[in-house]
VOPAGU-2260 file (C-alpha; in pm, 1 decimal, decimal comma):
REM VOPAGU-2260
SITE   aa  ch    i         X         Y         Z
SITE  MET   A    0   11783,1   11302,4    6316,3
SITE  ASP   A    1   11769,2   11025,0    6576,5
SITE  LEU   A    2   11798,5   11148,9    6928,9
SITE  ASP   A    3   12013,6   10948,7    7172,2
SITE  LEU   A    4   11770,1   10881,8    7475,5
SITE  GLY   A    5   12068,2   10811,8    7693,4
SITE  ALA   A    6   12200,7   11161,2    7620,3
SITE  VAL   A    7   11861,0   11308,6    7674,7
SITE  ARG   A    8   11835,4   11133,2    8010,1
SITE  THR   A    9   12186,8   11275,0    8095,8
SITE  PHE   A   10   12072,4   11623,6    8005,0
SITE  LEU   A   11   11776,3   11591,3    8250,2
SITE  ALA   A   12   12008,6   11475,8    8523,9
SITE  VAL   A   13   12228,5   11765,9    8483,9
SITE  VAL   A   14   11944,8   12018,1    8479,5
SITE  ASP   A   15   11788,3   11856,0    8786,7
SITE  ASP   A   16   12118,7   11842,8    8983,9
SITE  ALA   A   17   12258,1   12167,8    8844,2
SITE  HIS   A   18   12604,6   12012,2    8864,1
SITE  PHE   A   19   12790,7   11777,6    8631,5
SITE  THR   A   20   12948,6   11596,0    8927,1
SITE  ASP   A   21   12619,2   11513,5    9090,1
SITE  ALA   A   22   12459,1   11420,6    8758,2
SITE  ALA   A   23   12746,9   11183,4    8682,8
SITE  ALA   A   24   12690,1   11015,2    9019,2
SITE  ARG   A   25   12324,1   10978,9    8943,1
SITE  VAL   A   26   12357,6   10820,6    8605,8
SITE  GLY   A   27   12659,3   10609,7    8700,3
SITE  MET   A   28   12908,8   10763,5    8469,4
SITE  SER   A   29   13226,7   10968,1    8490,0
SITE  GLN   A   30   13202,8   11346,7    8472,7
SITE  GLN   A   31   13400,9   11341,4    8136,7
SITE  ALA   A   32   13148,1   11095,8    7988,2
SITE  VAL   A   33   12854,0   11310,5    8095,8
SITE  SER   A   34   13020,2   11615,1    7935,7
SITE  LYS   A   35   13075,7   11418,8    7609,5
SITE  ARG   A   36   12705,8   11313,1    7598,7
SITE  ILE   A   37   12580,4   11667,3    7643,1
SITE  ALA   A   38   12818,0   11792,5    7381,8
SITE  ARG   A   39   12693,8   11526,0    7133,4
SITE  LEU   A   40   12328,6   11612,4    7210,0
SITE  GLU   A   41   12394,2   11980,6    7154,4
SITE  SER   A   42   12567,2   11897,3    6824,2
SITE  ASP   A   43   12282,8   11681,0    6717,2
SITE  LEU   A   44   12028,2   11959,1    6796,3
SITE  GLY   A   45   12248,0   12238,0    6668,8
SITE  VAL   A   46   12198,3   12453,5    6983,0
SITE  SER   A   47   12357,3   12512,1    7306,0
SITE  LEU   A   48   12152,7   12363,0    7590,2
SITE  LEU   A   49   12347,8   12449,1    7919,5
SITE  ILE   A   50   12521,7   12745,3    8065,0
SITE  ARG   A   51   12811,9   12649,9    8285,6
SITE  SER   A   52   12927,0   12888,3    8570,6
SITE  ARG   A   53   13098,9   12856,7    8917,6
SITE  ALA   A   54   12752,2   12850,7    9069,8
SITE  GLY   A   55   12657,0   12541,6    8875,1
SITE  VAL   A   56   12472,0   12465,3    8552,2
SITE  ARG   A   57   12144,7   12601,7    8426,1
SITE  PRO   A   58   11957,1   12561,5    8094,0
SITE  THR   A   59   11990,7   12813,3    7809,0
SITE  LYS   A   60   11673,5   12956,3    7651,8
SITE  ASP   A   61   11692,1   12671,3    7399,7
SITE  GLY   A   62   11751,4   12427,6    7683,1
SITE  GLU   A   63   11438,9   12562,4    7868,3
SITE  ALA   A   64   11241,5   12510,7    7547,2
SITE  PHE   A   65   11368,0   12168,8    7503,5
SITE  LEU   A   66   11321,3   12053,8    7865,7
SITE  PRO   A   67   10954,7   11967,9    7863,8
SITE  HIS   A   68   10991,0   11765,0    7546,2
SITE  ALA   A   69   11289,9   11584,6    7694,5
SITE  ARG   A   70   11093,5   11487,3    8000,7
SITE  ALA   A   71   10804,4   11371,3    7779,9
SITE  LEU   A   72   11046,5   11166,1    7568,6
SITE  ILE   A   73   11200,1   10984,2    7870,4
SITE  SER   A   74   10858,0   10936,7    8037,6
SITE  LEU   A   75   10726,3   10758,0    7724,2
SITE  ALA   A   76   11033,6   10549,7    7687,9
SITE  ASP   A   77   11008,8   10448,7    8060,2
SITE  GLN   A   78   10639,8   10365,6    8017,7
SITE  ALA   A   79   10702,7   10152,2    7705,9
SITE  ALA   A   80   10977,2    9956,8    7889,0
SITE  ALA   A   81   10759,5    9906,9    8194,2
SITE  MET   A   82   10474,2    9784,6    7977,5
SITE  LEU   A   83   10694,3    9520,2    7818,6
SITE  ARG   A   84   10829,7    9405,7    8149,8
SITE  THR   A   85   10477,2    9380,1    8279,0
SITE  ARG   A   86   10372,3    9162,9    7985,8
SITE  ARG   A   87   10653,3    8921,1    8057,9
SITE  ARG   A   88   10583,9    8869,4    8431,9
SITE  PRO   A   89   10295,5    8669,6    8598,4
SITE  LEU   A   90    9984,6    8843,1    8719,9
SITE  ARG   A   91   10039,9    8899,6    9097,3
SITE  VAL   A   92    9726,9    8848,7    9297,5
SITE  ASP   A   93    9688,6    8898,7    9671,7
SITE  ILE   A   94    9440,8    8640,1    9803,4
SITE  LEU   A   95    9472,8    8749,1   10164,8
SITE  GLY   A   96    9480,6    8385,2   10290,6
SITE  ARG   A   97    9523,2    8049,2   10123,9
SITE  ASP   A   98    9230,3    7900,0   10318,1
SITE  SER   A   99    8965,4    8141,4   10177,8
SITE  ALA   A  100    8721,0    8155,7    9897,0
SITE  SER   A  101    8958,6    8386,1    9705,3
SITE  THR   A  102    9194,1    8097,8    9653,7
SITE  ASP   A  103    8921,1    7905,7    9467,4
SITE  MET   A  104    8837,9    8204,5    9259,2
SITE  VAL   A  105    9203,6    8257,8    9147,0
SITE  ARG   A  106    9245,9    7875,2    9088,5
SITE  ALA   A  107    8943,8    7857,9    8872,7
SITE  PHE   A  108    9062,8    8161,4    8673,5
SITE  TYR   A  109    9403,9    8009,9    8624,6
SITE  GLU   A  110    9256,1    7672,2    8511,2
SITE  THR   A  111    9038,9    7832,0    8244,9
SITE  ALA   A  112    9268,3    8097,5    8121,3
SITE  ASP   A  113    9605,4    8074,2    7951,1
SITE  VAL   A  114    9790,6    8297,4    8198,1
SITE  ASP   A  115   10073,2    8284,1    8447,0
SITE  VAL   A  116    9963,0    8375,7    8812,8
SITE  GLU   A  117   10173,0    8448,5    9109,9
SITE  ILE   A  118    9992,5    8415,9    9448,9
SITE  VAL   A  119   10067,2    8670,6    9712,8
SITE  VAL   A  120    9948,0    8597,9   10075,5
SITE  SER   A  121    9947,1    8928,1   10268,5
SITE  ARG   A  122    9702,6    8825,0   10543,4
SITE  GLY   A  123    9611,7    9192,8   10572,0
SITE  VAL   A  124    9965,9    9314,6   10654,1
SITE  GLY   A  125   10018,2    9669,1   10511,7
SITE  SER   A  126    9795,2    9880,5   10298,0
SITE  ARG   A  127    9633,2    9696,7   10015,5
SITE  GLU   A  128    9569,5   10020,3    9831,9
SITE  SER   A  129    9936,3   10127,2    9843,4
SITE  VAL   A  130   10060,2    9799,4    9691,0
SITE  LEU   A  131    9803,6    9821,9    9415,7
SITE  THR   A  132    9902,9   10183,1    9341,4
SITE  ASP   A  133   10283,3   10110,3    9338,1
SITE  GLY   A  134   10233,8    9792,9    9135,1
SITE  SER   A  135   10362,9    9549,1    9391,2
SITE  VAL   A  136   10049,7    9348,7    9320,8
SITE  ASP   A  137    9809,6    9367,6    9020,3
SITE  ALA   A  138    9490,5    9266,4    9195,4
SITE  ALA   A  139    9379,9    9198,5    9551,3
SITE  PHE   A  140    9085,3    9018,0    9719,2
SITE  GLY   A  141    8941,0    9136,3   10045,3
SITE  ARG   A  142    8667,3    9321,7   10230,8
SITE  THR   A  143    8637,1    9698,4   10179,9
SITE  THR   A  144    8384,5    9954,4   10296,7
SITE  GLY   A  145    8352,5   10330,8   10224,8
SITE  SER   A  146    8536,7   10516,3    9957,6
SITE  LEU   A  147    8865,3   10405,7    9805,3
SITE  PRO   A  148    9171,3   10619,4    9720,9
SITE  PRO   A  149    9176,8   10778,8    9373,0
SITE  GLY   A  150    9240,3   10517,1    9098,4
SITE  ILE   A  151    9140,8   10203,2    9303,2
SITE  GLU   A  152    8857,7   10010,0    9141,4
SITE  ARG   A  153    8651,0    9719,0    9289,3
SITE  VAL   A  154    8381,9    9472,5    9195,7
SITE  PRO   A  155    8194,5    9224,9    9415,3
SITE  ALA   A  156    8354,7    8879,4    9394,8
SITE  CYS   A  157    8199,7    8631,1    9637,5
SITE  LEU   A  158    7981,3    8589,0    9941,6
SITE  GLU   A  159    8144,2    8311,9   10150,6
SITE  PRO   A  160    7909,8    8138,6   10393,8
SITE  ILE   A  161    8042,6    8115,5   10748,8
SITE  SER   A  162    7986,2    7807,0   10977,4
SITE  ILE   A  163    8069,7    7744,9   11338,0
SITE  LEU   A  164    8298,1    7486,8   11494,9
SITE  VAL   A  165    8227,1    7325,1   11838,0
SITE  GLY   A  166    8363,5    7051,9   12057,2
SITE  ARG   A  167    8194,3    6725,2   12074,5
SITE  ARG   A  168    8077,2    6791,8   12430,6
SITE  HIS   A  169    7906,2    7109,1   12324,3
SITE  ARG   A  170    7528,9    7108,6   12337,7
SITE  LEU   A  171    7509,6    7190,5   11969,4
SITE  ALA   A  172    7754,0    6920,9   11855,4
SITE  ARG   A  173    7495,5    6683,9   11722,7
SITE  ARG   A  174    7316,8    6944,1   11519,9
SITE  ARG   A  175    7372,0    6975,8   11136,3
SITE  ARG   A  176    7247,9    7340,7   11131,7
SITE  VAL   A  177    7159,5    7595,8   11387,5
SITE  PRO   A  178    6966,5    7925,9   11365,4
SITE  MET   A  179    7163,2    8232,4   11434,4
SITE  ALA   A  180    6931,1    8324,0   11719,1
SITE  GLU   A  181    7054,0    8019,5   11917,9
SITE  LEU   A  182    7408,8    8164,0   11910,8
SITE  SER   A  183    7312,1    8462,0   12115,1
SITE  GLY   A  184    7490,7    8458,2   12446,0
SITE  LEU   A  185    7760,1    8217,8   12335,9
SITE  THR   A  186    8128,0    8302,0   12321,7
SITE  ALA   A  187    8330,9    8265,4   11991,5
SITE  TRP   A  188    8699,5    8234,3   12079,0
SITE  MET   A  189    8888,2    8392,2   11788,8
SITE  PRO   A  190    9249,6    8497,9   11902,2
SITE  GLY   A  191    9353,5    8557,7   11542,5
SITE  ASN   A  192    9108,9    8857,3   11510,2
SITE  ALA   A  193    9350,7    9149,9   11508,2
SITE  GLY   A  194    9183,6    9466,9   11627,5
SITE  ASP   A  195    9243,5    9660,0   11314,8
SITE  SER   A  196    9197,1    9388,0   11049,6
SITE  GLU   A  197    8901,6    9390,5   10806,4
SITE  TRP   A  198    8766,1    9065,3   10938,7
SITE  ALA   A  199    8776,5    9179,3   11298,0
SITE  GLU   A  200    8545,0    9466,8   11209,0
SITE  TYR   A  201    8317,6    9218,4   11037,7
SITE  TYR   A  202    8280,8    9016,3   11347,6
SITE  ARG   A  203    8234,9    9323,9   11565,8
SITE  PHE   A  204    7931,4    9396,7   11341,1
SITE  LEU   A  205    7802,8    9033,4   11384,7
SITE  SER   A  206    7852,0    9039,4   11756,9
SITE  ALA   A  207    7654,9    9360,9   11794,9
SITE  GLU   A  208    7363,1    9245,5   11584,0
SITE  PHE   A  209    7324,9    8885,3   11715,5
SITE  GLY   A  210    7457,4    8893,4   12061,2
SITE  VAL   A  211    7750,5    8651,3   12005,6
SITE  ARG   A  212    8051,9    8751,7   12211,2
SITE  ILE   A  213    8385,4    8764,3   12030,7
SITE  ASP   A  214    8680,2    8680,9   12256,8
SITE  SER   A  215    9008,7    8762,5   12083,1
SITE  SER   A  216    9212,8    8739,7   12409,1
SITE  GLY   A  217    9523,1    8538,2   12435,7
SITE  PRO   A  218    9817,9    8502,3   12196,9
SITE  PHE   A  219    9754,3    8326,4   11859,7
SITE  PHE   A  220    9961,3    8003,5   11882,3
SITE  GLY   A  221    9817,0    7871,1   11553,4
SITE  ARG   A  222    9505,8    7696,8   11440,4
SITE  ASP   A  223    9590,6    7364,4   11587,0
SITE  HIS   A  224    9590,3    7522,6   11926,2
SITE  ILE   A  225    9246,9    7676,5   11864,8
SITE  MET   A  226    9109,0    7342,5   11757,2
SITE  GLU   A  227    9253,4    7179,4   12074,0
SITE  LYS   A  228    9091,0    7440,8   12295,1
SITE  ILE   A  229    8753,0    7423,8   12109,9
SITE  ALA   A  230    8760,6    7035,1   12129,4
SITE  ALA   A  231    8810,8    7044,8   12504,5
SITE  SER   A  232    8545,7    7307,5   12582,4
SITE  PRO   A  233    8176,6    7232,0   12640,5
SITE  ASP   A  234    8096,6    7601,7   12595,0
SITE  LEU   A  235    8320,2    7772,4   12336,5
SITE  ILE   A  236    8260,7    7804,7   11962,7
SITE  THR   A  237    8454,5    7959,9   11682,9
SITE  PHE   A  238    8350,1    8087,9   11344,3
SITE  GLY   A  239    8502,0    7911,2   11048,1
SITE  ASN   A  240    8515,1    7576,3   10871,5
SITE  LYS   A  241    8726,1    7266,4   10851,7
SITE  ARG   A  242    8885,9    7395,1   10528,8
SITE  GLN   A  243    9038,8    7677,5   10734,0
SITE  TYR   A  244    9124,5    7465,3   11042,1
SITE  PRO   A  245    9292,2    7130,9   11068,7
SITE  VAL   A  246    9061,6    6832,1   11077,6
SITE  SER   A  247    8995,9    6719,8   11434,0
SITE  PRO   A  248    8781,9    6434,0   11544,9
SITE  GLY   A  249    8695,7    6628,0   11860,1
SITE  VAL   A  250    8537,2    6914,3   11657,7
SITE  ALA   A  251    8215,5    6931,9   11466,1
SITE  GLU   A  252    8132,5    7187,8   11193,4
SITE  ILE   A  253    7776,2    7324,9   11199,2
SITE  ALA   A  254    7601,4    7533,4   10933,8
SITE  VAL   A  255    7443,1    7860,4   11055,6
SITE  THR   A  256    7100,2    7952,2   10919,9
SITE  ASP   A  257    6826,0    8209,9   10946,3
SITE  PRO   A  258    7025,2    8411,0   10844,4
SITE  THR   A  259    7356,6    8258,2   10722,0
SITE  PRO   A  260    7637,5    8506,1   10783,5
SITE  VAL   A  261    7849,9    8555,2   10466,7
SITE  TYR   A  262    8199,4    8714,7   10424,6
SITE  PRO   A  263    8206,5    8976,0   10159,2
SITE  TRP   A  264    8499,5    8937,9    9908,3
SITE  SER   A  265    8567,4    9212,5    9654,7
SITE  LEU   A  266    8828,4    9226,9    9380,6
SITE  MET   A  267    9039,5    9542,2    9376,8
SITE  TRP   A  268    9288,3    9681,7    9122,3
SITE  HIS   A  269    9437,9   10016,5    9010,6
SITE  GLU   A  270    9289,3   10168,8    8695,8
SITE  ALA   A  271    9634,2   10248,1    8565,5
SITE  ASN   A  272    9750,7    9887,6    8577,5
SITE  ARG   A  273    9811,5    9758,3    8228,1
SITE  HIS   A  274    9900,9    9392,3    8289,2
SITE  PRO   A  275    9738,1    9208,5    7996,8
SITE  SER   A  276    9597,1    8933,1    8227,5
SITE  LEU   A  277    9416,7    9175,9    8452,7
SITE  PRO   A  278    9112,4    9238,5    8235,8
SITE  PRO   A  279    9046,7    8861,1    8192,1
SITE  LEU   A  280    9061,3    8825,9    8572,0
SITE  ILE   A  281    8819,2    9110,4    8628,0
SITE  ALA   A  282    8582,9    8960,9    8369,4
SITE  HIS   A  283    8610,4    8618,6    8522,3
SITE  VAL   A  284    8519,5    8746,8    8867,5
SITE  LYS   A  285    8223,7    8948,0    8723,7
SITE  ASP   A  286    8095,8    8653,0    8534,7
SITE  HIS   A  287    8103,8    8424,3    8837,6
SITE  TYR   A  288    7973,4    8656,3    9100,7
SITE  ARG   A  289    7640,6    8527,6    9232,5
SITE  PRO   A  290    7428,9    8772,3    9438,2
SITE  PRO   A  291    7219,6    8625,9    9715,8
SITE  ALA   A  292    6906,7    8443,0    9586,2
SITE  THR   A  293    6704,6    8503,5    9900,0
SITE  ARG   A  294    6709,9    8727,4   10207,7
SITE  SER   A  295    6850,1    8430,0   10412,3
SITE  GLN   A  296    7202,4    8563,0   10424,4
SITE  TRP   A  297    7339,0    8832,1   10652,1
SITE  LEU   A  298    7590,8    9096,7   10579,6
SITE  PRO   A  299    7682,4    9405,9   10781,0
SITE  ALA   A  300    7493,1    9718,3   10660,4
SITE  ALA   A  301    7823,7    9892,2   10582,0
SITE  ASP   A  302    7877,7    9628,5   10312,7
SITE  HIS   A  303    7532,6    9648,7   10145,3
SITE  PRO   A  304    7611,3    9928,7    9899,5
SITE  PHE   A  305    7887,4    9712,4    9742,5
SITE  PHE   A  306    7683,6    9386,9    9708,7
SITE  PRO   A  307    7362,2    9436,8    9508,9
SITE  ALA   A  308    7046,4    9257,4    9637,0
SITE  PHE   A  309    7111,1    9315,3   10004,5
């Protein structure tokens, strides 16, 4: 005997709604069609599944016995369909921002693996954990500290060196590199540092440890505006590099040393995600992660447990 899954799904709708009318609306059929499906299912099984009364509909003893198996059948069918849909669509990866090291990691993976990739740029808007759990994205890059919600996994992905940008009239403008100690007392103007963002927390740690003031005041009018203000100031600096900001002849990029601050990127995903291209991405990130070779890099203490060798 082959069970009609459509009839089984209709049976569950009737049991859950306790009325044929409500169940018909849920499955998008007429009440008469729902009744016919239930009658056919009962005929196939050779038992009566439902008791009809003025108060509504409830399962018979046989219906109660069949109910958990019916739910399991529909759950398996839905999982199988979802798996096939997943196999046909691109791997969705949240890179946080197109001007970050995560873009390079995904591009390198795409160029070496025979997979389709869809880039998502969230810029930290919304909960990364929730979109990984509901499957809106398959994997996400970003900075995380502390424990993650159940089911979310992570591996270290990259430690991205951070430079400073200064105007040509700044006293450091002719330097190719500068020790972190010399930045103490300076003001880094970073209006894009939202107070609750993962990168804003990173720079709060940096400020507390090295005495660099982070000024996030003023509306964020775009990176061109930041470069204009940095170029015109003999005192302000900002953290970043010319990949992240538009090239300006009035701005110089200077490497920071002793130690070099690095931004910690992790790759995250949900353990229940079954996209066939997710395991190769995880393997690629693991293979290409390089821990610090020396103690010349700086990372907030909160990040150390997730990046071995610090």
